[in-house]
N, C-alpha and C positions, 0 to 999 in steps of 0.2 A: 486365572483370574478368578476370586471369588463374588461374594457380594458385596464385600468393599469395594473392589476396584469397579466394580457395576457401579455403585451407588455413584461414588466420586464422577465416574463416566456422565450421570447424569445430572448431578451437580452443573458441571461444565458446560453440557449442553445449556441447559438455565440458563446461567451466568452469560453465554453467549447471548441468547436471545432476547433477553433484557433492554439491553440499548442498541438493539437491532434495529428498530425502527427509524428511531432518531437518525441513527448512522448511515440508514439507507437512504433516505430522504435526503440529506445534504450533501452525500457523495452524488446522487441522480440528480440534483439542481447544478450541482459543480460541472457533470457530464454535460449536460442542456446546454450547460454555456459553454464549453470548451468546443462541444459540438457545433453550435451554432458559429461561436467567433472564429476557430480555425477554417470551419468549413465554407462558413457564408459573410463574415463581415471584413475579415483580413484579405482574403481576396478579392471584394469587392473593394476593399482601399486601396490596394495595390492597383487595380484598375481605373479608380478616379484620379489617384496623387502616389505615384509609386517612390515619393522622397518623404515626407513629412507623415502623412494620413497612416501608414500602416503601425508607425511607432507608438503614435496616440491610442487605436485601435488595439494592439497589442498590450499596451498599459492598463487600457479598460477593462479588458477582458481578462487580463492577469489579477488584477486587484479584486476582483467578484468572481473569479473563479475562484482564488487562492482563500477568500473569507469562507467561502461556503466549504471548500475542500477542507480547509485545515479545522472546521468545524466537525466535520464527518470526520476526520483522521484523528481528533481527540479521543473517543474510544474506540479505536481499531486496534489500540494496543492491546487492551482487556482481551477484544475478541480475537487476535492474532494467538494469545496465550493460551484461550482456551478452546481454539479449534486447532492447535497443535498437541494440547492433552489429548482431545478427542481423535485426531488422526495417528497419534503414538499408540492410545489404546486399541485401538482398531487393527493399526497394523502389527503389533503384536500379536494380537488375540488370535488374527488370520494364520501367524507365521507357525510352519511345526518345529517342534525341537523343544529346547528350554522356554520356559515363562518365568521370568524372574524382572522381582522389580527393577531392579539395576537396568536390565536392558528395557522396559518401559521408561525409564527415566533418560537415557543416553537418546533413546528415541526420540522422545521428544523435544531434547534440546536440537539435537538436527533438525527435526520437522520446523523448529521456533525459529534456527539461525535459516533456513530455508524460505520458509514465508518473509521474513524481514526485509532478505536480500531480494526477494520476488516483489517486495514493497518499493523496495530502494528502487527498482530498475523500472518497474509501472511509473513509481514517481517521476524519475528522470525523462522519460518517455512521452509523457502527459504535458510537461511542461516545457521539454525543447522546441516544439514550433513556436510557441509563444517566446522563447527567450533567443531564438535564431530570428524572429524577424524585429527584435531589437537591437542587437546586434552579434554577430556569430561568435566574438569569443567570451560573452556572457555564458552563451550556450558551451563553449569550451570548457568555461571557470565547472561550470553545473557537471561537466561529464567528469571532471576529475575529483569534483566534491563525492561524486555520488560512488566514483571507483574507490576512492578511500573510506567512505561510509561500507561499503560492501566488505574491503578489508578490515575495517576494526570490527564489526560486526563479526564474522567468520573466526578471526582471531581472539577476540571477546570470551575470557573463562568463563565467568558467571550468567552463562544464556540460559 
C-alpha cells in the first residue's frame, strides 16, 4: 500500500477524532445514568414498592438515558465507518500475500458489518434491563427487532 493509502488512513483517523469528544461525553453521561439506574435506583424501587414504583423509575431512567444515548449515538455512524476503514487498512497491511484494493474494500465492508452488528447487540443489552422492568413482552419485542436488524445488516448489499 502506497502513500495514497497511508494518506487516506490518516484522514480517516483524523475524521474519527473530530466528533469524538462530544460523543464520548454524551455516552459517558448515558452510561452513568444507566449504571445508577440499573444498579441503584431500580433495586431500591423494587425494595420499596414492587408493584408500581419500578415501572415509574424505569420510565424516568429510560427517558433520560435515551436522551444522552441517542445524542451520542448520532455521530457514531461516521465514527464506525472511519474505524472500519482504519481496521481494514491495518488488517490488510499486516496480512502476508496479495495487497490489492479490492481486498481492502471487502475487508472494510466486513469490519463495518461486524461493528454494526456489535452495536445492535450492545444497544439491546443496554436497554434490556430497563425494558424488562416495564414488561417482559416489551423486552421480547426488542430482541426480535434486534435480531431482524442484525439479519438486515448482514444481508444488506451496500455495506
